[in-house]
N, C-alpha and C positions, 0 to 999 in steps of 0.2 A: 782549928779555929772554927767557932760557931758562926751562925748568920750575923751579919752586921746590922746594927739598928738602922731603921729607915727614918730619914729626916735630917734636920740640921742638928749638929751637936748641941745638946742642952734642950732641944725641942723635938726629940724623937717622937715618932708616931706611937700612940697607944693603940695597938692593933685590936685588943679586946674591946676597948671603948669604940673604935671605929666600926667593928663588926656589930656591936650592940646598936649603934646608931643606924647602921644600914638595915638591921632587922626592924628597928622602929619604923623606918621609912617603908620597908616592905609590908609591915603590918598595917600601916595607915593606908597604903595603896590598896591592899586587900579589901579594906572596909569601903574605900571609894569605889572599887570595881564592883562591889555588891550593889551599889546604887547606880553606877554608870558603867556597864560592862564594856562599852565601846567608847573609851575616852578620846579626847583630842587635847593637844597641848602645844604651847610654844616650846621649841627645843630648849631654849635657854631657861625655861621655868619647869623643867621636867625631872623625872626620876633618873638619876645617873645610871642606875642599875636596871632600867627597863629592859626586859628580855625580848619583847615583841615590838621593838622601837620602830621598825620599818612601817608597820601597820599603824601603830599608835600615833606616830608623828607625821607620817606622810600619806597614810591611807591608801586608797586605790591609785594614787598618783606615783607610787614609789617606782614601779618598773619603768614608766615613761621618764621620770626624772633621772633614773640610773642610766638609761640609754642616752639622754642628753649629756649627762656627766661624762660618760665614756667617750662621747663624740668630741666634746670640747676640752676635756682634761684626761686624755688617754693614759697619761703616766700617773694619774692620781696624786698630783702635786698638792692640790688643795683639799684638805679633809679636816673634819672636826669629829669629836666623839658623837656618835649617833647621827652624823650627817650622811647624806646620800653617798653610798660607796664606801663608807668607813669600815664595813665588815671585811674589807680587803686588807686591813691593817691590824697589827697586834693590838691588844687592849691598851698598852701603854703608848701606842702610836709611833714606836721607834722602828718597826720592821714591817715590811709588806709581807703578807701571808702568801704562801705558795699557791699558785692557781690550781683549782681542782680539776 
């Protein structure tokens, strides 16, 4: 049996289209980065695929925020995609990654 379709029956994801749209976003971000190499953004209005999100969204505050997060949420219960400490979770958010 091959891979199962992703999505709701009758509304399966078109992976080729999704990848093309992700590339369009990446290309647009590349153009913006040429103009503004050190961007800032609200997390909810950002590139879902941002690779350097800790710096892009949180800047020089990231390490301090991560220390606070670990102090008050040591089990990592509260997390969101590209939120402080989210690199400790799998990309889909279902599993905590093994400690390094």
